[in-house]
C-alpha positions in Angstrom: 0.0 0.0 0.0 2.8 2.4 0.9 4.4 1.7 -2.5 1.2 2.5 -4.3 0.8 5.8 -2.4 4.4 6.7 -3.1 3.9 6.0 -6.8 0.8 8.1 -6.8 2.5 11.1 -5.2 5.4 10.8 -7.6 2.9 10.8 -10.5 1.1 13.9 -9.1 4.3 15.8 -8.7 5.4 14.9 -12.2 2.1 15.9 -13.8 2.7 19.7 -13.5 6.1 19.4 -15.1 4.7 17.4 -17.9 2.0 20.0 -18.4 4.5 22.8 -18.4 6.7 20.9 -20.9 3.8 20.4 -23.2 2.9 24.1 -22.9 6.4 25.2 -23.7 6.6 22.8 -26.6 3.4 24.2 -28.1 4.6 27.8 -27.6 7.8 26.9 -29.5 5.9 25.2 -32.3 3.5 28.2 -32.6 6.5 30.6 -32.7 7.9 28.5 -35.6 4.6 28.6 -37.4 4.6 32.4 -37.1 7.9 32.5 -38.8 6.6 30.5 -41.7 3.8 33.0 -42.3 6.1 35.8 -43.5 8.6 36.3 -46.2 10.7 34.5 -47.4 8.1 31.7 -46.7 4.8 33.5 -46.9 2.5 30.7 -45.9 -0.1 32.9 -44.4 -2.3 30.1 -43.0 0.6 29.4 -40.6 -0.1 32.7 -38.9 -3.7 31.7 -38.2 -2.5 28.4 -36.7 0.2 30.1 -34.7 -2.2 32.5 -33.0 -4.8 29.8 -32.5 -2.2 27.7 -30.6 -1.2 30.7 -28.4 -4.9 31.3 -27.6 -5.3 27.7 -26.5 -2.3 28.2 -24.2 -3.6 31.5 -22.8 -7.0 30.1 -21.9 -5.6 27.0 -20.2 -2.8 28.6 -18.2 -2.4 30.8 -15.1 -1.6 34.5 -15.6 2.0 33.9 -14.6 2.4 31.0 -17.1 0.8 33.2 -19.8 3.5 35.8 -19.1 6.3 33.3 -19.9 4.5 31.6 -22.8 3.6 34.9 -24.5 7.2 36.1 -24.1 8.6 32.8 -25.5 6.2 32.8 -28.4 6.9 36.5 -29.2 10.6 36.2 -28.9 10.8 33.1 -31.2 8.2 34.3 -33.7 9.5 37.8 -34.1 13.1 37.0 -33.6 12.9 34.2 -36.3 11.0 36.4 -38.7 13.3 39.4 -38.2 16.6 37.5 -38.1 18.0 40.1 -40.5 18.1 42.5 -37.6 21.5 41.1 -36.8 22.8 42.4 -40.1 22.0 45.9 -38.9 22.2 45.9 -35.1 24.4 43.0 -34.3 24.0 41.8 -30.7 21.6 44.7 -30.0 19.0 42.9 -32.0 18.3 40.6 -29.0 16.7 43.4 -26.8 14.8 44.6 -29.8 13.2 41.1 -30.2 12.5 41.2 -26.5 10.6 44.6 -26.8 8.4 43.2 -29.6 7.8 40.0 -27.5 6.6 42.1 -24.6 3.5 43.1 -26.5 2.5 39.5 -27.0 3.2 38.8 -23.3 1.0 41.8 -22.3 -1.8 40.6 -24.6 -1.6 37.1 -23.3 -1.6 38.1 -19.6 -4.4 40.5 -20.1 -6.5 38.1 -22.0 -5.9 35.3 -19.4 -6.7 37.6 -16.5 -9.8 39.5 -17.8 -11.4 36.8 -19.9 -12.0 34.7 -16.8 -14.2 37.5 -15.3 -16.8 36.9 -18.0 -19.3 34.1 -18.0 -20.4 34.9 -21.5 -18.3 33.0 -24.1 -19.1 35.7 -26.7 -17.7 38.5 -24.5 -14.7 36.4 -23.6 -13.8 35.7 -27.3 -14.4 39.3 -28.2 -12.2 40.5 -25.4 -9.3 38.2 -26.4 -9.5 39.4 -30.1 -9.8 43.0 -29.1 -6.8 42.9 -26.7 -4.5 41.2 -29.1 -5.5 43.5 -32.0 -5.4 46.6 -29.8 -1.9 45.8 -28.4 -0.7 45.1 -31.9 -2.0 48.4 -33.2 -0.4 50.2 -30.3 2.9 48.5 -30.9 2.8 49.3 -34.7 1.5 52.8 -34.8 1.5 54.5 -31.4 4.4 53.2 -29.2 7.4 55.5 -29.2 9.5 52.7 -30.9 6.6 52.1 -33.3 7.4 49.2 -35.6 4.6 48.0 -38.0 6.4 44.9 -39.4 5.2 41.3 -38.7 1.6 42.3 -37.8 -0.9 39.6 -38.2 -2.8 41.3 -41.0 0.4 42.0 -43.0 0.8 38.2 -43.5 -2.4 38.2 -45.6 -2.3 39.3 -49.3 -4.2 42.4 -50.2 -7.9 41.3 -50.3 -11.5 42.5 -50.4 -11.3 43.8 -46.8 -8.1 45.7 -47.2 -9.8 48.8 -48.8 -12.5 48.7 -46.2 -10.8 48.1 -42.8 -7.1 48.0 -43.8 -4.3 45.8 -42.6 -5.2 46.2 -38.9 -8.8 45.3 -39.6 -7.5 42.1 -41.2 -5.4 41.5 -38.0 -8.6 41.7 -36.0 -10.3 39.2 -38.2 -7.5 36.8 -37.7 -7.6 37.3 -33.9 -11.4 37.1 -33.9 -11.6 33.9 -35.9 -9.0 32.1 -33.7 -10.5 33.4 -30.5 -14.0 32.3 -31.4 -12.7 28.9 -32.5 -10.8 28.6 -29.2 -13.6 29.6 -26.8 -16.2 26.9 -26.2 -19.7 28.0 -27.2 -18.6 30.3 -30.1 -16.9 27.8 -32.4 -19.6 27.9 -35.0 -19.1 31.7 -35.4 -15.3 31.1 -35.4 -15.7 28.6 -38.2 -17.7 31.1 -40.2 -15.0 33.8 -39.7 -12.3 31.3 -40.6 -14.1 30.4 -43.9 -14.5 34.2 -44.6 -10.8 34.7 -43.9 -9.7 31.9 -46.2 -12.1 32.9 -48.9 -11.0 36.6 -49.1 -7.3 35.5 -49.3 -7.9 32.9 -52.1 -10.4 34.8 -54.2 -8.7 38.1 -54.3 -9.7 41.3 -56.2 -8.5 41.0 -59.8 -5.5 42.8 -61.2 -6.2 46.3 -62.5 -5.2 46.9 -66.1 -3.7 50.3 -66.9 -5.8 51.2 -69.9 -8.1 54.0 -70.9 -7.9 57.8 -70.9 -5.2 59.3 -68.7 -2.9 56.3 -68.9 0.7 57.3 -68.6 4.1 55.5 -68.8 6.5 55.8 -65.9 10.2 54.9 -65.5 11.8 53.4 -62.4 15.5 53.4 -61.7 17.1 51.0 -59.3 20.7 51.2 -58.1 22.5 51.6 -54.8 25.0 54.5 -54.2 25.6 55.2 -57.9 27.1 58.5 -59.3 24.8 61.1 -60.7 26.0 60.2 -64.2 25.2 56.5 -63.7 21.6 57.4 -62.6 21.3 59.6 -65.7 22.6 56.9 -68.0 20.1 54.4 -66.5 17.3 56.9 -67.1 18.3 57.5 -70.7 17.8 53.7 -71.4 14.1 54.3 -70.8 13.6 57.6 -72.7 12.8 55.9 -76.0 9.5 54.7 -74.4 8.6 58.3 -73.5 8.0 58.0 -69.7 6.1 61.0 -68.2 7.4 60.3 -64.7 10.9 59.1 -63.7 11.6 57.9 -60.2 15.0 57.6 -58.5 15.8 55.9 -55.1 16.0 57.6 -51.7 19.5 59.1 -51.2 20.2 58.9 -55.0 21.8 62.3 -54.5 23.0 62.1 -50.8 23.6 65.8 -50.5 21.6 69.0 -50.9 21.6 69.1 -54.7 20.1 72.6 -54.7 23.0 74.0 -52.7 26.0 71.7 -53.5 25.3 70.7 -57.2 23.0 73.2 -58.8 24.3 72.1 -62.3 23.0 68.6 -61.7 19.6 70.1 -60.8 19.7 72.2 -64.0 20.6 69.0 -66.0 17.6 67.2 -64.6 15.4 70.2 -65.3 16.6 70.3 -68.9 16.1 66.5 -69.3 12.6 66.8 -67.9 11.8 69.7 -70.3 13.2 67.9 -73.3 11.2 64.8 -72.8 8.0 66.3 -71.3 8.5 64.4 -68.0 8.9 65.0 -64.3 11.5 63.5 -61.9 11.0 62.3 -58.3 14.4 61.9 -56.7 15.8 61.2 -53.3 18.1 63.9 -51.9 18.7 66.1 -48.9 17.6 69.6 -47.8 20.0 71.2 -45.3 19.0 74.0 -42.9 21.2 76.9 -42.3 24.8 77.2 -43.3 26.1 73.8 -42.2 25.0 70.2 -42.8 24.3 69.1 -39.3 20.5 69.6 -39.6 18.8 68.4 -42.7 15.6 66.7 -44.1 15.6 63.5 -46.0 13.8 64.8 -49.1 11.9 63.5 -52.1 12.2 66.3 -54.7 9.8 66.6 -57.6 11.4 68.3 -60.7 9.8 69.4 -63.9 10.8 71.3 -67.0 10.4 74.6 -65.1 12.4 73.5 -62.1 11.4 72.2 -58.6 7.7 71.6 -58.4 7.5 70.5 -54.8 9.2 68.4 -52.1 8.4 66.0 -49.3 10.4 65.7 -46.1 10.5 62.2 -44.6 7.9 62.0 -41.8 9.2 58.8 -40.3 13.0 58.7 -40.1 14.3 55.2 -39.3 15.0 54.5 -35.6 18.6 54.6 -34.5 19.8 55.9 -37.9 21.0 59.3 -39.0 18.1 59.8 -41.3 17.4 63.5 -41.0 14.9 65.5 -39.0 11.3 64.3 -39.2 9.1 66.2 -41.6 5.7 67.4 -40.2 3.4 67.4 -43.3 2.5 65.3 -46.3 1.0 67.2 -49.3 0.6 66.1 -52.9 2.6 68.0 -55.6 0.7 69.6 -58.5 2.4 68.5 -61.8 1.5 68.3 -65.5 0.4 64.6 -65.0 -1.8 65.4 -61.9 -1.4 65.5 -58.2 1.5 63.3 -57.2 1.9 62.1 -53.6 5.4 61.5 -52.6 6.6 59.5 -49.5 10.0 58.2 -48.6 10.7 54.6 -47.6 9.8 54.1 -43.9 6.9 56.6 -44.4 5.0 53.9 -46.3 5.3 51.4 -43.4 2.8 53.4 -41.4 -0.8 53.7 -42.5 -1.4 57.4 -42.0 0.9 59.1 -44.5 -0.4 57.4 -47.7 -3.9 57.9 -46.4 -3.3 61.6 -45.7 -1.9 62.2 -49.2 -4.9 60.5 -50.9 -7.3 62.5 -48.6 -5.7 65.6 -49.9 -6.2 64.6 -53.6 -3.1 62.6 -54.6 -3.9 60.7 -57.8 -0.8 58.4 -57.6 2.0 57.7 -55.1 5.7 57.7 -55.7 8.1 56.3 -53.0 11.9 56.7 -53.3 13.3 53.9 -51.0 16.7 52.9 -49.6 17.1 49.4 -48.3 20.8 48.6 -48.2 21.9 45.5 -50.1 23.9 44.3 -47.0 20.6 44.0 -45.0 19.7 40.9 -47.0 17.0 39.8 -49.4 14.6 38.8 -46.6 14.5 42.3 -45.3 13.7 43.6 -48.8 11.0 41.1 -49.3 9.3 41.9 -46.0 9.5 45.6 -46.6 8.0 45.3 -50.1 4.8 44.0 -48.6 3.9 47.4 -47.2 3.8 49.0 -50.7 1.2 46.5 -51.8 -0.9 47.0 -48.7 -0.9 50.8 -48.8 -1.9 50.7 -52.5 -4.8 48.5 -51.8 -5.9 50.4 -48.6 -6.1 53.7 -50.5 -6.9 52.6 -54.1 -4.0 54.1 -55.9 -1.2 53.1 -58.3 2.1 53.2 -56.4 5.6 53.5 -57.9 8.5 52.4 -55.7 12.1 53.2 -56.7 14.3 51.2 -54.4 18.1 51.3 -54.1 18.7 47.6 -54.3 15.2 46.1 -54.7 12.5 45.5 -55.0 11.5 48.5 -57.2 8.0 48.0 -58.4 4.7 49.3 -59.9 1.7 48.3 -57.8 -1.9 48.6 -58.9 -4.8 49.8 -56.7 -5.7 46.2 -55.7 -2.2 45.5 -54.5 -1.0 43.5 -57.5 2.6 44.0 -58.7 2.7 44.7 -62.4 6.4 45.4 -63.0 9.4 44.9 -60.7 13.2 44.4 -60.5 14.7 41.6 -58.4 17.0 42.1 -55.4 20.4 43.6 -55.9 20.0 44.3 -59.7 21.1 47.7 -61.0 18.7 48.6 -63.9 15.7 50.5 -65.0 12.3 49.6 -66.3 9.0 51.2 -67.4 5.4 50.5 -67.0 1.9 52.1 -67.3 -0.3 53.5 -64.6 -3.5 55.5 -64.4 -3.9 58.5 -62.1 -7.1 58.0 -60.1 -9.5 60.1 -58.1 -12.0 58.9 -55.4 -11.4 57.4 -52.0 -11.8 54.0 -50.5 -14.0 53.2 -47.5 -10.8 52.7 -45.6 -9.4 56.2 -46.5 -12.7 57.8 -45.5 -13.6 56.1 -42.3 -12.2 52.5 -42.2 -8.9 53.7 -40.7 -10.8 54.3 -37.4 -11.5 50.6 -37.0 -8.4 49.7 -35.0 -9.1 52.7 -32.7 -12.6 51.4 -32.1 -11.1 47.9 -31.3 -8.7 49.5 -28.8 -11.7 51.3 -27.2 -13.7 48.1 -27.1 -10.8 46.3 -25.3 -10.6 49.1 -22.7 -14.4 49.0 -22.1 -14.5 45.2 -21.8 -11.6 45.2 -19.3 -13.2 47.9 -17.2 -16.5 46.0 -17.3 -14.7 42.8 -16.2 -13.2 44.6 -13.2 -16.5 46.4 -12.3 -18.4 43.2 -12.5 -16.0 41.5 -10.1 -16.5 44.3 -7.6 -20.3 43.8 -7.7 -21.0 46.7 -10.0 -23.2 46.1 -13.1 -20.9 45.2 -16.0 -21.6 44.6 -19.7 -23.0 41.1 -18.9 -25.5 42.5 -16.5 -26.7 44.9 -19.2 -27.0 42.0 -21.7 -28.9 39.9 -19.2 -31.4 42.7 -18.6 
């Protein structure tokens, strides 16, 4: 009898360790699945499976365990997806992975703690989805180290919902589908959301053909740290096709061309005048006599000289990337209102949206992604150009230093492009457009409403626990 009791005690003591081991193993597997959802792999269904697995862990763990499992999932998932950080930051990439993982940890802890205060499975599932989507939006767009890469919605291709609720609305759909599938009593709804999610990603909006009145040809130059003459020679390769817009990369002229090399500016003006075209080039604009303070600038040049300029609103963190610009306005040109952004500007949803709200009929984005950062970084970055085009319903032209330069249609399909690390130029057709998508008008408010819903549900959960009427009480009444 004593032997039986000792064996039983041993089994009971071992059980928590086996449970913890299985939880850690699932968190590691889900972190690996998250990696597979983004370039270079791009298997977007893996992102859905990854978050579903994490939600199972959160709902079946203590708050303390959710803390560690969320941290592990986030560190492995984000660290593995953004392995190229090491090419830029070296050992300092590790704390950056940790900062990103903290948001998953906070989401998981909050979902674990507050969801148990609700008896209603519907409110529980809605709370989980709102918390994860809200924390993601805060991390991407509002946090002082805002970093919008590897969001749940950015794993999906541009789809029918993108011009309605945008990439963060798609994130919420992923979180909602997985939360409703995970919570008992809401799985039929979760299955419906999952079918919707798969359907909009498989049956995407068709490619938009650049035909009809107003069609223009554009030229895109790709090359990293070339001389002025080399950029000009690449441009001349395209002039026999009569492009009306010619785009050069960010930092193509890494000095204030208006102050230091006015002859080069005159040459571009003369070239534009001779071929009835406009240039959008990456350069600098210095302030005062010295060069310590400057703006990273996209300069629009026509046959009559400078037509307008855009100062980069979102300089890259930890880089000497100029002083942040404070406005984004389209430039009036002979081909219409041209919206210009610079590289990292396009990673955030607000700048493209603001340009289109002010009437931009097409978007041009000079970009610098250093070749030494690696092809994976370039492929992950190029996703944002497709998403912004689809959110706002505009043709988008990206001239990148080392790839991938591309022309994207208003549904997010790539029409022309150059591969990573090739120095060359190409042309393609676009159509300047008017009108605004639902997302551009009002859909951009959706993630803000999700954050508000998460706050209200959390307050209600705490109020209900203290005996005050919460949301469930209102529903019961």
